[in-house]
C-alpha positions as CSV (number, residue, x, y, z in Angstrom):
1,M,114.7,102.0,125.6
2,R,116.7,104.1,123.1
3,D,117.8,100.9,121.3
4,T,114.2,100.0,120.8
5,Y,113.4,103.5,119.6
6,H,116.1,103.4,117.0
7,E,115.0,99.9,115.9
8,E,111.5,101.4,115.4
9,L,113.0,104.1,113.3
10,E,114.9,101.6,111.2
11,A,111.7,99.6,110.8
12,L,110.1,102.6,109.1
13,S,112.9,102.5,106.5
14,E,112.5,98.8,106.0
15,S,108.7,99.2,105.5
16,L,109.4,101.9,102.9
17,V,111.7,99.6,101.0
18,E,109.1,96.9,101.0
19,M,106.6,99.3,99.6
20,T,109.0,100.0,96.7
21,R,109.1,96.3,96.0
22,Q,105.3,96.1,96.0
23,A,105.0,99.1,93.7
24,R,107.5,97.6,91.3
25,H,105.6,94.4,91.1
26,A,102.3,96.3,90.7
27,I,103.6,98.4,87.7
28,A,105.2,95.4,86.1
29,R,102.0,93.4,86.2
30,A,99.9,96.4,85.2
31,T,102.1,96.7,82.1
32,T,101.6,93.1,81.3
33,A,97.9,93.5,81.7
34,L,97.8,96.5,79.5
35,L,99.8,95.1,76.6
36,D,98.7,91.5,76.7
37,A,95.1,92.0,77.6
38,D,95.8,89.8,80.6
39,L,92.8,89.9,82.9
40,N,94.4,87.9,85.6
41,A,97.3,90.3,85.8
42,A,94.9,93.2,86.0
43,Q,92.9,91.6,88.8
44,E,96.2,90.8,90.6
45,V,97.2,94.5,90.6
46,I,93.8,95.7,91.6
47,S,93.4,93.3,94.5
48,G,97.0,93.5,95.5
49,D,96.8,97.3,96.2
50,E,95.2,96.5,99.5
51,E,98.5,95.2,100.8
52,L,100.3,98.4,99.7
53,N,97.6,100.4,101.5
54,R,98.0,98.3,104.6
55,V,101.8,99.0,104.8
56,D,101.1,102.7,104.2
57,K,98.7,102.8,107.2
58,E,101.2,100.8,109.3
59,I,103.9,103.3,108.7
60,E,101.5,106.2,109.5
61,S,100.5,104.5,112.7
62,S,104.1,103.8,113.8
63,A,105.2,107.3,112.9
64,F,102.4,109.0,114.9
65,E,103.1,106.6,117.9
66,L,106.8,107.5,117.8
67,M,106.1,111.2,117.7
68,A,103.7,110.9,120.6
69,R,105.8,108.6,122.7
70,Q,109.3,109.8,122.0
71,Q,108.8,113.5,121.1
72,P,111.7,113.3,118.6
73,V,113.7,116.4,117.5
74,A,116.2,117.3,114.8
75,K,117.1,114.4,112.4
76,D,114.9,111.8,114.1
77,L,111.8,114.0,113.6
78,R,112.9,114.7,110.1
79,T,113.2,110.9,109.5
80,I,109.7,110.3,110.8
81,I,108.0,113.2,108.8
82,T,109.8,112.3,105.6
83,S,108.9,108.6,106.0
84,L,105.2,109.7,106.1
85,H,105.7,111.7,102.9
86,M,107.5,108.8,101.1
87,A,104.9,106.3,102.2
88,G,102.2,108.5,100.7
89,D,104.0,108.8,97.4
90,L,104.5,105.0,97.2
91,E,100.9,104.4,98.0
92,R,99.9,106.7,95.2
93,M,102.3,104.9,92.9
94,G,100.3,101.8,93.6
95,D,97.2,103.7,92.8
96,H,98.6,104.6,89.4
97,A,99.4,101.0,88.7
98,V,95.8,100.1,89.6
99,H,94.5,102.8,87.1
100,I,96.6,101.2,84.3
101,A,95.3,97.8,85.3
102,K,91.7,99.1,85.1
103,I,92.3,100.3,81.6
104,A,93.3,96.8,80.7
105,R,90.3,95.3,82.4
106,R,87.9,97.7,80.7
107,R,89.2,96.8,77.2
108,H,89.5,93.1,77.8
109,P,89.6,90.9,75.7
110,E,91.2,93.4,73.4
111,S,94.5,95.2,74.1
112,A,94.0,98.9,75.0
113,I,97.2,99.8,73.2
114,P,97.4,99.9,69.4
115,A,100.2,97.7,68.0
116,E,102.3,100.7,66.8
117,L,102.6,102.1,70.3
118,R,103.2,98.8,72.2
119,S,107.0,99.3,72.2
120,T,106.7,102.8,73.6
121,V,104.4,101.7,76.4
122,L,106.6,98.7,77.2
123,E,109.5,101.1,77.5
124,M,107.5,103.3,79.8
125,G,106.7,100.3,82.0
126,H,110.4,99.4,82.1
127,Q,111.4,102.9,83.0
128,A,108.8,103.0,85.8
129,E,110.3,99.8,87.2
130,L,113.8,101.3,87.0
131,L,112.7,104.4,88.8
132,V,111.1,102.6,91.7
133,I,114.0,100.2,92.0
134,K,116.4,103.1,92.3
135,A,114.1,104.8,94.8
136,G,114.1,101.7,96.9
137,E,117.9,101.5,96.8
138,V,118.5,105.1,97.9
139,V,116.0,104.6,100.8
140,N,117.7,101.4,101.8
141,D,121.2,102.9,101.6
142,L,120.4,106.4,102.7
143,D,122.2,107.5,99.5
144,A,121.4,111.2,99.0
145,D,123.9,111.6,96.1
146,T,122.2,108.8,94.0
147,A,118.8,110.1,95.0
148,M,119.6,113.4,93.2
149,E,119.9,111.4,90.0
150,L,116.3,110.4,89.8
151,D,115.1,113.7,88.5
152,S,117.2,113.3,85.4
153,D,116.3,109.6,85.2
154,D,112.7,110.6,85.1
155,D,113.3,112.8,82.0
156,R,113.2,109.6,79.9
157,M,109.6,108.9,81.1
158,D,108.6,112.5,80.2
159,K,110.1,112.1,76.7
160,L,108.2,108.8,76.2
161,R,104.9,110.4,77.2
162,R,105.5,113.2,74.7
163,K,106.2,110.6,72.1
164,L,102.7,109.1,72.8
165,F,101.1,112.5,72.5
166,K,102.9,113.3,69.2
167,R,101.5,110.1,67.7
168,I,97.9,110.4,68.8
169,L,97.9,114.0,67.6
170,D,99.2,113.1,64.2
171,P,96.6,113.5,61.4
172,S,97.4,109.9,60.4
173,W,96.1,108.5,63.7
174,K,93.1,106.3,62.9
175,H,92.4,104.3,66.1
176,G,89.4,106.2,67.3
177,V,88.4,108.0,70.5
178,E,88.6,105.0,72.9
179,A,92.1,104.2,71.9
180,T,93.1,107.9,72.1
181,M,91.7,108.1,75.7
182,D,93.3,104.9,76.8
183,V,96.7,105.9,75.5
184,T,96.4,109.4,76.9
185,L,95.4,108.1,80.4
186,A,98.0,105.3,80.4
187,G,100.8,107.8,79.5
188,R,99.6,110.1,82.3
189,F,99.6,107.3,84.9
190,Y,103.1,106.2,83.9
191,E,104.4,109.7,84.1
192,R,102.8,110.3,87.5
193,F,104.3,107.0,88.8
194,G,107.7,108.3,87.8
195,D,107.1,111.7,89.4
196,H,106.2,110.1,92.7
197,A,109.4,108.0,92.6
198,V,111.3,111.4,92.3
199,H,109.3,112.7,95.2
200,V,110.5,109.8,97.3
201,A,114.1,110.5,96.3
202,D,113.7,114.2,97.1
203,N,112.4,113.4,100.6
204,L,115.3,111.0,101.1
205,V,117.7,113.9,100.3
206,Y,115.9,116.0,102.9
207,M,116.0,113.2,105.4
208,V,119.7,112.7,105.1
209,T,121.0,116.3,104.6
210,G,118.3,118.5,106.1
211,E,118.2,120.4,102.8
212,K,115.2,120.5,100.5
213,V,115.7,119.9,96.8
214,E,114.8,123.3,95.4
215,D,113.8,124.7,92.0
216,R,111.7,121.7,90.9
217,E,108.1,122.1,90.1
218,R,106.2,118.9,90.8
219,E,102.5,118.0,90.6
220,V,101.1,116.2,93.6
């Protein structure tokens, strides 16, 4: 019975890693949709979010069943609770990818991003992928030390968002209100995607060590 119990705990971790893979695919395709005005990519992200939501609900159901059936304590309880939190963050990462895809769909057949900002947005997309890949690795390996690095890794995303703002606030910006809103929203969604990857890492640290990562102000 205990072997089955621990297999179910391990299955939670495996499902979380699968969610990181799905979130990476979603943000990569959303970036393609945004920059290339690729309607098919946008639709793929939007419809594909159902699968990410399904795994989130599956983790939630399994976690509640384990708590009711096994009455876990100490580290096992911590594992279940943090798995719920991480799944929620990963589900929201998928939502942010969907928001980016919807910007692309709304502006189709034009690209929502002016040519002068394409390289910056492309870099934000790459950074988002790197963050979720690393989040998946630390969850898979239960690597609290590497998980602590994601906060500083996310600094690059914050700098890129500030770069977008600096450009759209410059007096020479001449792309109009719609482009301003699209760039502002896209930058915000990429930043939040990165923030949730850091949340996943913070919860992994707590899962492994029992110590919460302090002195970080995060938006939810």
